[in-house]
PyMOL Python script that loads the backbone (N, CA, C, O; Angstrom):
from pymol import cmd

cmd.read_pdbstr("""\
ATOM      1  N   MET A   1      78.870 102.030  21.288  1.00  0.00           N
ATOM      2  CA  MET A   1      80.032 101.290  20.871  1.00  0.00           C
ATOM      3  C   MET A   1      81.211 102.229  20.602  1.00  0.00           C
ATOM      4  O   MET A   1      82.338 101.962  21.019  1.00  0.00           O
ATOM      5  N   LEU A   2      80.936 103.321  19.906  1.00  0.00           N
ATOM      6  CA  LEU A   2      82.004 104.264  19.583  1.00  0.00           C
ATOM      7  C   LEU A   2      82.606 104.876  20.840  1.00  0.00           C
ATOM      8  O   LEU A   2      83.815 105.099  20.909  1.00  0.00           O
ATOM      9  N   SER A   3      81.758 105.149  21.838  1.00  0.00           N
ATOM     10  CA  SER A   3      82.293 105.719  23.081  1.00  0.00           C
ATOM     11  C   SER A   3      83.217 104.730  23.772  1.00  0.00           C
ATOM     12  O   SER A   3      84.220 105.140  24.356  1.00  0.00           O
ATOM     13  N   ASN A   4      82.912 103.454  23.722  1.00  0.00           N
ATOM     14  CA  ASN A   4      83.780 102.450  24.340  1.00  0.00           C
ATOM     15  C   ASN A   4      85.138 102.394  23.668  1.00  0.00           C
ATOM     16  O   ASN A   4      86.151 102.165  24.329  1.00  0.00           O
ATOM     17  N   ILE A   5      85.169 102.599  22.364  1.00  0.00           N
ATOM     18  CA  ILE A   5      86.446 102.599  21.647  1.00  0.00           C
ATOM     19  C   ILE A   5      87.295 103.771  22.117  1.00  0.00           C
ATOM     20  O   ILE A   5      88.484 103.608  22.392  1.00  0.00           O
ATOM     21  N   TYR A   6      86.690 104.954  22.212  1.00  0.00           N
ATOM     22  CA  TYR A   6      87.463 106.114  22.644  1.00  0.00           C
ATOM     23  C   TYR A   6      87.814 106.027  24.126  1.00  0.00           C
ATOM     24  O   TYR A   6      88.931 106.363  24.519  1.00  0.00           O
ATOM     25  N   LEU A   7      86.873 105.580  24.945  1.00  0.00           N
ATOM     26  CA  LEU A   7      87.141 105.506  26.379  1.00  0.00           C
ATOM     27  C   LEU A   7      88.199 104.455  26.706  1.00  0.00           C
ATOM     28  O   LEU A   7      88.807 104.505  27.775  1.00  0.00           O
ATOM     29  N   HIS A   8      88.421 103.521  25.816  1.00  0.00           N
ATOM     30  CA  HIS A   8      89.520 102.571  26.016  1.00  0.00           C
ATOM     31  C   HIS A   8      90.849 103.335  26.046  1.00  0.00           C
ATOM     32  O   HIS A   8      91.727 103.016  26.847  1.00  0.00           O
ATOM     33  N   ARG A   9      90.997 104.341  25.176  1.00  0.00           N
ATOM     34  CA  ARG A   9      92.198 105.180  25.186  1.00  0.00           C
ATOM     35  C   ARG A   9      92.315 105.922  26.510  1.00  0.00           C
ATOM     36  O   ARG A   9      93.416 106.096  27.034  1.00  0.00           O
ATOM     37  N   PHE A  10      91.186 106.358  27.047  1.00  0.00           N
ATOM     38  CA  PHE A  10      91.168 107.034  28.357  1.00  0.00           C
ATOM     39  C   PHE A  10      91.620 106.068  29.448  1.00  0.00           C
ATOM     40  O   PHE A  10      92.417 106.428  30.314  1.00  0.00           O
ATOM     41  N   ASP A  11      91.110 104.849  29.400  1.00  0.00           N
ATOM     42  CA  ASP A  11      91.521 103.819  30.368  1.00  0.00           C
ATOM     43  C   ASP A  11      93.029 103.602  30.318  1.00  0.00           C
ATOM     44  O   ASP A  11      93.687 103.497  31.353  1.00  0.00           O
ATOM     45  N   MET A  12      93.564 103.536  29.111  1.00  0.00           N
ATOM     46  CA  MET A  12      94.998 103.308  28.944  1.00  0.00           C
ATOM     47  C   MET A  12      95.808 104.487  29.489  1.00  0.00           C
ATOM     48  O   MET A  12      96.866 104.283  30.084  1.00  0.00           O
ATOM     49  N   LEU A  13      95.326 105.710  29.292  1.00  0.00           N
ATOM     50  CA  LEU A  13      95.985 106.893  29.847  1.00  0.00           C
ATOM     51  C   LEU A  13      96.081 106.778  31.361  1.00  0.00           C
ATOM     52  O   LEU A  13      97.143 107.010  31.939  1.00  0.00           O
ATOM     53  N   LEU A  14      94.971 106.419  32.007  1.00  0.00           N
ATOM     54  CA  LEU A  14      94.950 106.300  33.459  1.00  0.00           C
ATOM     55  C   LEU A  14      95.867 105.186  33.942  1.00  0.00           C
ATOM     56  O   LEU A  14      96.571 105.343  34.940  1.00  0.00           O
ATOM     57  N   GLU A  15      95.858 104.072  33.242  1.00  0.00           N
ATOM     58  CA  GLU A  15      96.744 102.971  33.621  1.00  0.00           C
ATOM     59  C   GLU A  15      98.211 103.371  33.459  1.00  0.00           C
ATOM     60  O   GLU A  15      99.050 103.003  34.280  1.00  0.00           O
ATOM     61  N   ASP A  16      98.520 104.129  32.392  1.00  0.00           N
ATOM     62  CA  ASP A  16      99.892 104.610  32.200  1.00  0.00           C
ATOM     63  C   ASP A  16     100.313 105.559  33.317  1.00  0.00           C
ATOM     64  O   ASP A  16     101.497 105.657  33.640  1.00  0.00           O
ATOM     65  N   MET A  17      99.339 106.259  33.909  1.00  0.00           N
ATOM     66  CA  MET A  17      99.615 107.158  35.031  1.00  0.00           C
ATOM     67  C   MET A  17      99.724 106.381  36.343  1.00  0.00           C
ATOM     68  O   MET A  17     100.003 106.962  37.392  1.00  0.00           O
ATOM     69  N   GLY A  18      99.502 105.057  36.281  1.00  0.00           N
ATOM     70  CA  GLY A  18      99.596 104.222  37.474  1.00  0.00           C
ATOM     71  C   GLY A  18      98.357 104.262  38.345  1.00  0.00           C
ATOM     72  O   GLY A  18      98.424 103.963  39.537  1.00  0.00           O
ATOM     73  N   LEU A  19      97.220 104.633  37.756  1.00  0.00           N
ATOM     74  CA  LEU A  19      95.981 104.763  38.521  1.00  0.00           C
ATOM     75  C   LEU A  19      95.109 103.534  38.356  1.00  0.00           C
ATOM     76  O   LEU A  19      95.126 102.875  37.316  1.00  0.00           O
ATOM     77  N   LYS A  20      94.356 103.239  39.388  1.00  0.00           N
ATOM     78  CA  LYS A  20      93.383 102.152  39.351  1.00  0.00           C
ATOM     79  C   LYS A  20      92.030 102.767  39.038  1.00  0.00           C
ATOM     80  O   LYS A  20      91.684 103.824  39.564  1.00  0.00           O
ATOM     81  N   LEU A  21      91.266 102.101  38.177  1.00  0.00           N
ATOM     82  CA  LEU A  21      89.957 102.630  37.832  1.00  0.00           C
ATOM     83  C   LEU A  21      88.959 101.518  37.610  1.00  0.00           C
ATOM     84  O   LEU A  21      89.314 100.371  37.339  1.00  0.00           O
ATOM     85  N   VAL A  22      87.708 101.891  37.733  1.00  0.00           N
ATOM     86  CA  VAL A  22      86.592 101.018  37.416  1.00  0.00           C
ATOM     87  C   VAL A  22      85.685 101.844  36.521  1.00  0.00           C
ATOM     88  O   VAL A  22      85.270 102.943  36.889  1.00  0.00           O
ATOM     89  N   ARG A  23      85.377 101.312  35.342  1.00  0.00           N
ATOM     90  CA  ARG A  23      84.527 102.051  34.421  1.00  0.00           C
ATOM     91  C   ARG A  23      83.209 101.323  34.246  1.00  0.00           C
ATOM     92  O   ARG A  23      83.178 100.105  34.067  1.00  0.00           O
ATOM     93  N   TYR A  24      82.113 102.085  34.301  1.00  0.00           N
ATOM     94  CA  TYR A  24      80.758 101.576  34.088  1.00  0.00           C
ATOM     95  C   TYR A  24      80.205 102.320  32.879  1.00  0.00           C
ATOM     96  O   TYR A  24      79.731 103.449  33.010  1.00  0.00           O
ATOM     97  N   ALA A  25      80.260 101.698  31.702  1.00  0.00           N
ATOM     98  CA  ALA A  25      79.818 102.339  30.455  1.00  0.00           C
ATOM     99  C   ALA A  25      80.549 103.664  30.292  1.00  0.00           C
ATOM    100  O   ALA A  25      81.750 103.672  30.021  1.00  0.00           O
ATOM    101  N   ASP A  26      79.845 104.790  30.455  1.00  0.00           N
ATOM    102  CA  ASP A  26      80.520 106.083  30.274  1.00  0.00           C
ATOM    103  C   ASP A  26      80.842 106.764  31.603  1.00  0.00           C
ATOM    104  O   ASP A  26      81.244 107.928  31.605  1.00  0.00           O
ATOM    105  N   ASP A  27      80.681 106.087  32.708  1.00  0.00           N
ATOM    106  CA  ASP A  27      81.073 106.598  34.028  1.00  0.00           C
ATOM    107  C   ASP A  27      82.297 105.828  34.503  1.00  0.00           C
ATOM    108  O   ASP A  27      82.506 104.679  34.116  1.00  0.00           O
ATOM    109  N   CYS A  28      83.106 106.470  35.345  1.00  0.00           N
ATOM    110  CA  CYS A  28      84.234 105.732  35.898  1.00  0.00           C
ATOM    111  C   CYS A  28      84.575 106.242  37.290  1.00  0.00           C
ATOM    112  O   CYS A  28      84.324 107.395  37.641  1.00  0.00           O
ATOM    113  N   ASP A  29      85.148 105.348  38.054  1.00  0.00           N
ATOM    114  CA  ASP A  29      85.694 105.673  39.369  1.00  0.00           C
ATOM    115  C   ASP A  29      87.198 105.530  39.253  1.00  0.00           C
ATOM    116  O   ASP A  29      87.702 104.490  38.828  1.00  0.00           O
ATOM    117  N   ILE A  30      87.922 106.590  39.636  1.00  0.00           N
ATOM    118  CA  ILE A  30      89.372 106.569  39.620  1.00  0.00           C
ATOM    119  C   ILE A  30      89.828 106.533  41.067  1.00  0.00           C
ATOM    120  O   ILE A  30      89.483 107.417  41.852  1.00  0.00           O
ATOM    121  N   HIS A  31      90.590 105.531  41.421  1.00  0.00           N
ATOM    122  CA  HIS A  31      90.988 105.328  42.805  1.00  0.00           C
ATOM    123  C   HIS A  31      92.362 105.944  43.074  1.00  0.00           C
ATOM    124  O   HIS A  31      93.365 105.560  42.473  1.00  0.00           O
ATOM    125  N   VAL A  32      92.376 106.908  43.993  1.00  0.00           N
ATOM    126  CA  VAL A  32      93.612 107.570  44.408  1.00  0.00           C
ATOM    127  C   VAL A  32      93.680 107.545  45.927  1.00  0.00           C
ATOM    128  O   VAL A  32      92.707 107.192  46.593  1.00  0.00           O
ATOM    129  N   LYS A  33      94.836 107.922  46.474  1.00  0.00           N
ATOM    130  CA  LYS A  33      95.041 107.796  47.914  1.00  0.00           C
ATOM    131  C   LYS A  33      94.684 109.035  48.721  1.00  0.00           C
ATOM    132  O   LYS A  33      94.532 108.942  49.939  1.00  0.00           O
ATOM    133  N   SER A  34      94.545 110.197  48.076  1.00  0.00           N
ATOM    134  CA  SER A  34      94.272 111.402  48.843  1.00  0.00           C
ATOM    135  C   SER A  34      93.456 112.392  48.013  1.00  0.00           C
ATOM    136  O   SER A  34      93.356 112.266  46.793  1.00  0.00           O
ATOM    137  N   ARG A  35      92.882 113.365  48.686  1.00  0.00           N
ATOM    138  CA  ARG A  35      92.126 114.416  48.003  1.00  0.00           C
ATOM    139  C   ARG A  35      93.072 115.216  47.102  1.00  0.00           C
ATOM    140  O   ARG A  35      92.678 115.620  46.008  1.00  0.00           O
ATOM    141  N   MET A  36      94.301 115.449  47.539  1.00  0.00           N
ATOM    142  CA  MET A  36      95.265 116.185  46.733  1.00  0.00           C
ATOM    143  C   MET A  36      95.546 115.419  45.434  1.00  0.00           C
ATOM    144  O   MET A  36      95.633 116.020  44.364  1.00  0.00           O
ATOM    145  N   ALA A  37      95.684 114.118  45.531  1.00  0.00           N
ATOM    146  CA  ALA A  37      95.911 113.299  44.337  1.00  0.00           C
ATOM    147  C   ALA A  37      94.695 113.364  43.417  1.00  0.00           C
ATOM    148  O   ALA A  37      94.846 113.417  42.196  1.00  0.00           O
ATOM    149  N   ALA A  38      93.508 113.362  43.984  1.00  0.00           N
ATOM    150  CA  ALA A  38      92.288 113.460  43.177  1.00  0.00           C
ATOM    151  C   ALA A  38      92.243 114.782  42.430  1.00  0.00           C
ATOM    152  O   ALA A  38      91.905 114.817  41.246  1.00  0.00           O
ATOM    153  N   ASP A  39      92.577 115.856  43.105  1.00  0.00           N
ATOM    154  CA  ASP A  39      92.587 117.168  42.455  1.00  0.00           C
ATOM    155  C   ASP A  39      93.638 117.217  41.349  1.00  0.00           C
ATOM    156  O   ASP A  39      93.408 117.814  40.297  1.00  0.00           O
ATOM    157  N   ARG A  40      94.776 116.599  41.581  1.00  0.00           N
ATOM    158  CA  ARG A  40      95.864 116.594  40.603  1.00  0.00           C
ATOM    159  C   ARG A  40      95.490 115.761  39.371  1.00  0.00           C
ATOM    160  O   ARG A  40      95.901 116.098  38.260  1.00  0.00           O
ATOM    161  N   VAL A  41      94.737 114.704  39.543  1.00  0.00           N
ATOM    162  CA  VAL A  41      94.354 113.820  38.444  1.00  0.00           C
ATOM    163  C   VAL A  41      93.185 114.398  37.640  1.00  0.00           C
ATOM    164  O   VAL A  41      93.061 114.124  36.447  1.00  0.00           O
ATOM    165  N   MET A  42      92.346 115.180  38.275  1.00  0.00           N
ATOM    166  CA  MET A  42      91.135 115.678  37.622  1.00  0.00           C
ATOM    167  C   MET A  42      91.445 116.521  36.379  1.00  0.00           C
ATOM    168  O   MET A  42      90.756 116.390  35.368  1.00  0.00           O
ATOM    169  N   LYS A  43      92.452 117.369  36.435  1.00  0.00           N
ATOM    170  CA  LYS A  43      92.743 118.265  35.318  1.00  0.00           C
ATOM    171  C   LYS A  43      93.125 117.519  34.040  1.00  0.00           C
ATOM    172  O   LYS A  43      92.519 117.769  32.999  1.00  0.00           O
ATOM    173  N   PRO A  44      94.111 116.610  34.078  1.00  0.00           N
ATOM    174  CA  PRO A  44      94.436 115.915  32.828  1.00  0.00           C
ATOM    175  C   PRO A  44      93.298 115.025  32.324  1.00  0.00           C
ATOM    176  O   PRO A  44      93.138 114.853  31.116  1.00  0.00           O
ATOM    177  N   CYS A  45      92.514 114.464  33.231  1.00  0.00           N
ATOM    178  CA  CYS A  45      91.382 113.635  32.805  1.00  0.00           C
ATOM    179  C   CYS A  45      90.344 114.481  32.081  1.00  0.00           C
ATOM    180  O   CYS A  45      89.856 114.104  31.015  1.00  0.00           O
ATOM    181  N   THR A  46      90.014 115.619  32.661  1.00  0.00           N
ATOM    182  CA  THR A  46      89.041 116.517  32.040  1.00  0.00           C
ATOM    183  C   THR A  46      89.561 117.010  30.694  1.00  0.00           C
ATOM    184  O   THR A  46      88.816 117.034  29.715  1.00  0.00           O
ATOM    185  N   SER A  47      90.820 117.401  30.637  1.00  0.00           N
ATOM    186  CA  SER A  47      91.403 117.881  29.382  1.00  0.00           C
ATOM    187  C   SER A  47      91.352 116.796  28.308  1.00  0.00           C
ATOM    188  O   SER A  47      90.978 117.067  27.167  1.00  0.00           O
ATOM    189  N   PHE A  48      91.723 115.581  28.668  1.00  0.00           N
ATOM    190  CA  PHE A  48      91.725 114.477  27.704  1.00  0.00           C
ATOM    191  C   PHE A  48      90.336 114.277  27.113  1.00  0.00           C
ATOM    192  O   PHE A  48      90.197 114.086  25.905  1.00  0.00           O
ATOM    193  N   LEU A  49      89.315 114.321  27.951  1.00  0.00           N
ATOM    194  CA  LEU A  49      87.961 114.050  27.483  1.00  0.00           C
ATOM    195  C   LEU A  49      87.327 115.227  26.755  1.00  0.00           C
ATOM    196  O   LEU A  49      86.530 115.029  25.838  1.00  0.00           O
ATOM    197  N   GLU A  50      87.670 116.442  27.149  1.00  0.00           N
ATOM    198  CA  GLU A  50      87.003 117.597  26.559  1.00  0.00           C
ATOM    199  C   GLU A  50      87.700 118.123  25.301  1.00  0.00           C
ATOM    200  O   GLU A  50      87.065 118.809  24.500  1.00  0.00           O
ATOM    201  N   VAL A  51      88.979 117.824  25.104  1.00  0.00           N
ATOM    202  CA  VAL A  51      89.697 118.394  23.956  1.00  0.00           C
ATOM    203  C   VAL A  51      89.435 117.599  22.680  1.00  0.00           C
ATOM    204  O   VAL A  51      88.786 118.107  21.766  1.00  0.00           O
ATOM    205  N   ALA A  52      89.923 116.373  22.601  1.00  0.00           N
ATOM    206  CA  ALA A  52      89.849 115.617  21.344  1.00  0.00           C
ATOM    207  C   ALA A  52      88.425 115.175  20.991  1.00  0.00           C
ATOM    208  O   ALA A  52      87.939 115.513  19.911  1.00  0.00           O
ATOM    209  N   PRO A  53      87.746 114.435  21.864  1.00  0.00           N
ATOM    210  CA  PRO A  53      86.403 113.993  21.468  1.00  0.00           C
ATOM    211  C   PRO A  53      85.328 115.036  21.761  1.00  0.00           C
ATOM    212  O   PRO A  53      84.160 114.853  21.419  1.00  0.00           O
ATOM    213  N   LYS A  54      85.739 116.131  22.399  1.00  0.00           N
ATOM    214  CA  LYS A  54      84.817 117.225  22.754  1.00  0.00           C
ATOM    215  C   LYS A  54      83.635 116.738  23.585  1.00  0.00           C
ATOM    216  O   LYS A  54      82.490 117.126  23.354  1.00  0.00           O
ATOM    217  N   LEU A  55      83.939 115.880  24.556  1.00  0.00           N
ATOM    218  CA  LEU A  55      82.926 115.433  25.511  1.00  0.00           C
ATOM    219  C   LEU A  55      82.817 116.460  26.623  1.00  0.00           C
ATOM    220  O   LEU A  55      83.758 117.216  26.864  1.00  0.00           O
ATOM    221  N   LYS A  56      81.708 116.496  27.285  1.00  0.00           N
ATOM    222  CA  LYS A  56      81.501 117.415  28.398  1.00  0.00           C
ATOM    223  C   LYS A  56      81.585 116.638  29.699  1.00  0.00           C
ATOM    224  O   LYS A  56      80.850 115.671  29.899  1.00  0.00           O
ATOM    225  N   VAL A  57      82.486 117.061  30.590  1.00  0.00           N
ATOM    226  CA  VAL A  57      82.600 116.449  31.912  1.00  0.00           C
ATOM    227  C   VAL A  57      81.696 117.235  32.846  1.00  0.00           C
ATOM    228  O   VAL A  57      81.881 118.439  33.029  1.00  0.00           O
ATOM    229  N   SER A  58      80.733 116.569  33.429  1.00  0.00           N
ATOM    230  CA  SER A  58      79.781 117.215  34.332  1.00  0.00           C
ATOM    231  C   SER A  58      80.468 117.526  35.658  1.00  0.00           C
ATOM    232  O   SER A  58      80.807 116.620  36.420  1.00  0.00           O
ATOM    233  N   GLN A  59      80.670 118.814  35.925  1.00  0.00           N
ATOM    234  CA  GLN A  59      81.314 119.216  37.180  1.00  0.00           C
ATOM    235  C   GLN A  59      80.441 118.904  38.389  1.00  0.00           C
ATOM    236  O   GLN A  59      80.951 118.723  39.494  1.00  0.00           O
ATOM    237  N   GLU A  60      79.134 118.840  38.186  1.00  0.00           N
ATOM    238  CA  GLU A  60      78.233 118.485  39.296  1.00  0.00           C
ATOM    239  C   GLU A  60      78.421 117.026  39.701  1.00  0.00           C
ATOM    240  O   GLU A  60      78.346 116.686  40.882  1.00  0.00           O
ATOM    241  N   ARG A  61      78.666 116.167  38.711  1.00  0.00           N
ATOM    242  CA  ARG A  61      78.834 114.744  38.993  1.00  0.00           C
ATOM    243  C   ARG A  61      80.277 114.361  39.253  1.00  0.00           C
ATOM    244  O   ARG A  61      80.552 113.364  39.920  1.00  0.00           O
ATOM    245  N   ALA A  62      81.212 115.165  38.718  1.00  0.00           N
ATOM    246  CA  ALA A  62      82.637 114.881  38.926  1.00  0.00           C
ATOM    247  C   ALA A  62      83.011 115.392  40.298  1.00  0.00           C
ATOM    248  O   ALA A  62      82.956 116.594  40.556  1.00  0.00           O
ATOM    249  N   ARG A  63      83.387 114.494  41.168  1.00  0.00           N
ATOM    250  CA  ARG A  63      83.717 114.886  42.536  1.00  0.00           C
ATOM    251  C   ARG A  63      84.792 113.973  43.052  1.00  0.00           C
ATOM    252  O   ARG A  63      85.045 112.898  42.508  1.00  0.00           O
ATOM    253  N   SER A  64      85.409 114.417  44.100  1.00  0.00           N
ATOM    254  CA  SER A  64      86.375 113.535  44.751  1.00  0.00           C
ATOM    255  C   SER A  64      85.825 113.158  46.116  1.00  0.00           C
ATOM    256  O   SER A  64      85.350 114.002  46.875  1.00  0.00           O
ATOM    257  N   ALA A  65      85.901 111.891  46.400  1.00  0.00           N
ATOM    258  CA  ALA A  65      85.463 111.388  47.694  1.00  0.00           C
ATOM    259  C   ALA A  65      86.610 110.588  48.281  1.00  0.00           C
ATOM    260  O   ALA A  65      87.095 109.637  47.668  1.00  0.00           O
ATOM    261  N   HIS A  66      87.034 110.971  49.450  1.00  0.00           N
ATOM    262  CA  HIS A  66      88.159 110.293  50.100  1.00  0.00           C
ATOM    263  C   HIS A  66      87.641 109.560  51.321  1.00  0.00           C
ATOM    264  O   HIS A  66      86.923 110.133  52.140  1.00  0.00           O
ATOM    265  N   ARG A  67      88.003 108.307  51.439  1.00  0.00           N
ATOM    266  CA  ARG A  67      87.558 107.515  52.599  1.00  0.00           C
ATOM    267  C   ARG A  67      88.697 107.341  53.546  1.00  0.00           C
ATOM    268  O   ARG A  67      88.542 106.706  54.589  1.00  0.00           O
TER     269      ARG A  67
END
""", "prot")
cmd.dss("prot")
cmd.show_as("cartoon", "prot")
cmd.util.cbc("prot")
cmd.orient("prot")
């Protein structure tokens, strides 16, 4: 429950950045148009999650996939 409260702030950050996302509990898919956009978005997302709540973003699971 507590993670959902904090991740709501994360959702709002992404929406303020104009990004589309789908969140599944503590996992999320962030929809961007290019690999460059994915790389650009990854840094602020990781910083947001790792600084204040001190969560660990798994680099093995965090990836960009462009279709």
